[in-house]
N, C-alpha and C positions, 0 to 999 in steps of 0.2 A: 589423539592429538594433544600436544602439550598446551597449557594455558597461554604460553608466550607465543606460540605459533599463530600466525594470522591465517584464517581459512582462505582457501583458494576461491576464485570467482565461481568455479564449478560447484564447490561445496555450498557457497552462498545461494546460488540459483537452485540447487537441488533441495535445499532446506525449506525454501519458501512454501511450496505446496504441502510439504510434510507438516509445516507448522499448524495448518488448519485441519489436518487429517485426524482421524480418531486414534492414531498410534503415536502418542507423545514420546514413548520410549524409543521408537525408531528415529524420530526427529532428534532426540538427544544424542543418539549415536553419531549422526551426521554433524551436528553442531552442539557440543556440550555447553553447559552454563558458562557464561562469560566469553564465549568464543567470538561474539560480535562487538565486544567492547572497543570503542573507537571507530566503529563503522556506522555510516549513515544510510538509512534505507527510506526511500520515498514509496508510499503505497497509495494507489488511487482506489477509490470506492471503499474507504475504510469506515463508513457509517454503519455497516451491518455485515453479516455473513462472514465469508472467508477473509475479506479485507480487515474487518475488525479483529477477528481471531488471530490473523497473521500479525497485525500490529502489536497486539498484546503479547503474543508468543515471542516475537523478536525483541521487544522491549524487555521481556523476562530473561533474555539471553545477553542483555547488556547493550543492545544496539541503541543508537539515537534514531528513533522512528519519527518520520514526518508523515503523518496520516492526513490524507486529503479527502475532501468530500464536497459535494455541491451544496449550495445554499447554506454556507457556514453560519450566516447571521452574526458575524462578528464574534464567533466562538460561543454564541448562546444557543445554537441548535441543540436540542436535547440529546441527540446521539453524540455530539461533540463533547458536551458537558460530562456525560456518563463515561465516555471513553477516557477522557483526561483523568477523571476521578479513579477509575479502575486501574489506570497505569501509574498513579501517583506513588504507589509503594513498590514498584518494580525497579530493578537495578538500572535499567536503561532510562533514557529520556524520551518523552513523547511530546511532539509539537504538532500543531494543526495548521494546515493551509487550505485555502479554498481553490479547488480546481474542478471545473466542469469540463470533461474531456471533449465535449462537442463544441466548445467555444475556444477557438485557437488563441484568442487574446488571453483567456484565463489559463490556458496551458502554459503560455510563455510567462505570464506574470507569476503563476503558481510555482513553476520550476525555479524562477529567479528568487522568489521568496524562500523556497526550500534550500537553495544554494546559500543564501545569506544565513539562514539558520544553521546550516552545516559548516559554515565558515569556509566554503569552497565547493568543490565538486561532490557529487553524490556517489556512493559506492554501489548501490543496488537500486533498481526500479522494479517494483512489483506492480505491474499494470493489471489491476484487478477490476477496475470499474466495468460494469456490464449490465445489460438488461436482457430479459428473455421474453419471448412471446411463446405462448403455448397454443396448441390446437393446429388444425390443418392450415397449411400455407395459404390456400385459396380463400380462407376466411379473414385474412389480415389485409387491411387497406395499405396503400402505398406509403402513406405517412408513417404508419407504425413500422413498416419494414425499413424505411429511411432512417428512423430514429435508432433502430437496432444496428444498422450498418454504421451510422455516425458514431455511436457509442462503442460498440464491440470491435469493429475493425479499424475505422479511421481514428478513433480515440486512442487506441493503443499505438498506432503509427505516429500520431501527433506527439504522444508522450515520449516514445523512444527517440524521436528526432530531437525533441527539446532537451532531453537529458543528455 
């Protein structure tokens, strides 16, 4: 792919999971350095794990990454501070917004804030926020299962609809 060609939506979507995988060379084949210059990506659940790794990888490809997390504490949350510091030397830009995907009001306000930062619409949503329960299902109370459904299923739906 030439540097001047803009990647297709399919290439953008295919590259997100690869960004956090253990095969950076494969991700580079799909989206070479600079391929995301001028594109804006909103990522939920960017405080740790795949969300954090994806945010850093896409910023390294030149994307404007808007990383979201719960309890941002005005940008003082330690995970937010370290993510911004780590992204400071990357070719892309990284901004932070607060979004708790179980709170519809924060989904709406967070997406609106991301769109303001983007100067318009977003190119890609990486709906990564999630929680996991371990152990046999019968050992989990209903409140824990409700929290998992609210985050993993309905949170993703809320984000997709808002974007």
